[in-house]
C-alpha positions in Angstrom: 32.5 -114.8 -12.1 33.5 -117.1 -9.4 33.8 -114.2 -7.0 30.2 -113.1 -7.8 28.9 -116.7 -7.3 30.7 -116.9 -3.9 29.2 -113.5 -2.9 25.7 -114.7 -4.0 26.0 -117.9 -2.0 27.3 -116.0 1.1 24.4 -113.6 0.7 21.9 -116.4 0.3 23.3 -118.3 3.3 23.2 -115.1 5.4 19.7 -114.3 4.4 18.4 -117.8 5.0 20.1 -117.8 8.5 18.5 -114.4 9.3 15.2 -115.7 8.1 15.4 -118.9 10.1 16.4 -117.1 13.3 13.8 -114.4 13.0 11.1 -117.1 12.2 12.1 -119.0 15.3 11.8 -115.8 17.5 8.5 -115.0 15.8 7.0 -118.4 16.6 8.2 -118.3 20.2 6.7 -114.9 20.7 3.4 -115.9 19.1 3.0 -119.0 21.3 3.9 -117.0 24.4 1.4 -114.3 23.6 -1.3 -116.9 23.0 -0.6 -118.6 26.3 -0.7 -115.3 28.2 -3.9 -114.2 26.4 -5.5 -117.5 27.2 -4.8 -117.1 30.9 -6.2 -113.5 30.8 -9.4 -114.6 29.1 -9.9 -117.5 31.6 -9.2 -115.3 34.7 -11.6 -112.5 33.5 -14.3 -115.1 32.8 -14.0 -116.6 36.2 -14.0 -113.1 37.8 -17.2 -112.0 35.9 -19.0 -115.3 36.4 -20.0 -115.4 40.0 -22.4 -117.9 41.5 -25.1 -116.4 43.7 -25.4 -117.5 47.3 -29.1 -118.5 46.8 -31.8 -118.9 44.3 -35.5 -120.0 44.1 -35.4 -120.1 40.2 -35.3 -123.1 37.9 -32.2 -123.6 35.8 -30.0 -121.2 37.8 -26.9 -122.3 39.6 -26.4 -121.1 43.2 -24.7 -122.2 46.4 -28.2 -123.0 47.8 -31.7 -123.5 46.5 -34.7 -122.1 48.5 -38.2 -123.4 48.3 -41.0 -121.7 50.2 -44.4 -123.1 51.1 -47.4 -122.5 53.4 -48.9 -124.9 55.8 -50.2 -125.3 59.4 -51.0 -128.3 61.6 -52.4 -128.2 65.1 -48.9 -128.9 66.4 -47.0 -126.6 64.1 -45.5 -128.2 61.0 -44.2 -131.5 59.6 -42.1 -132.3 56.6 -39.8 -135.0 55.1 -38.2 -135.9 51.8 -37.0 -138.9 49.7 -34.1 -138.8 47.3 -32.3 -141.3 45.0 -28.9 -139.9 45.9 -27.3 -138.7 49.2 -25.6 -135.6 47.7 -28.0 -133.0 49.2 -28.5 -131.4 52.6 -31.9 -130.2 53.5 -32.8 -127.7 56.3 -36.2 -126.3 57.1 -37.1 -123.2 59.1 -40.8 -122.6 60.0 -42.3 -119.3 60.8 -45.1 -119.9 63.4 -46.6 -116.4 62.9 -47.0 -116.6 59.1 -47.2 -120.5 58.9 -44.5 -120.6 56.2 -41.9 -123.2 55.5 -38.5 -122.2 54.1 -36.5 -125.1 52.8 -32.8 -124.6 52.1 -31.2 -127.3 49.9 -27.5 -127.4 49.3 -25.2 -129.8 47.5 -22.7 -132.0 49.3 -21.2 -133.9 46.4 -21.3 -134.1 42.6 -24.3 -135.8 40.9 -27.9 -135.8 39.8 -30.7 -136.3 42.4 -34.4 -137.0 41.9 -36.0 -135.6 45.0 -39.5 -135.5 46.5 -40.2 -132.9 49.2 -43.2 -133.6 51.4 -44.8 -131.2 53.8 -48.1 -130.9 55.6 -50.5 -128.1 54.9 -53.0 -129.3 57.5 -53.2 -132.2 60.1 -54.3 -134.7 57.4 -53.0 -133.3 54.1 -49.5 -133.9 52.7 -48.2 -132.1 49.6 -45.5 -133.7 47.5 -43.2 -131.7 45.2 -41.0 -133.5 42.8 -37.7 -131.9 42.0 -34.6 -132.8 40.0 -31.3 -131.3 41.2 -27.8 -131.4 39.8 -24.7 -130.6 42.0 -21.5 -129.7 40.2 -18.0 -130.4 41.4 -17.8 -127.1 43.4 -21.0 -128.1 45.2 -23.2 -125.5 43.4 -26.7 -126.6 42.9 -29.3 -126.2 40.2 -32.9 -127.2 40.2 -33.7 -128.5 36.7 -37.3 -129.5 37.1 
């Protein structure tokens, strides 16, 4: 009888040791798989989510926001803007043939900006357009309103 009890204990110890070792390997391989899958998901998301170079749409991130307008003065064109944050860069090109303004607005640093673009449509008439921009940490810009 003692011999069978010893054999049972040895078998139990052996089985529990095998179970413990295999569980440890299983847990290690599961966590490694989760880590590698997580990286794969992140890299495929960043590859499929590309930010366009420009947009004229509301609520769409891009590297630059474009706003077009029409106006003509006797001396060509005139424009200015006011902003509550200095995180935007504004450039204007004007086509003297079609009398069209094209404003390119880009982000220079993170933050929200309440912005008013003003341009002349005639010698005496200014137009004001209120806009709200957000610039993310990668300097992508979105016009929210």
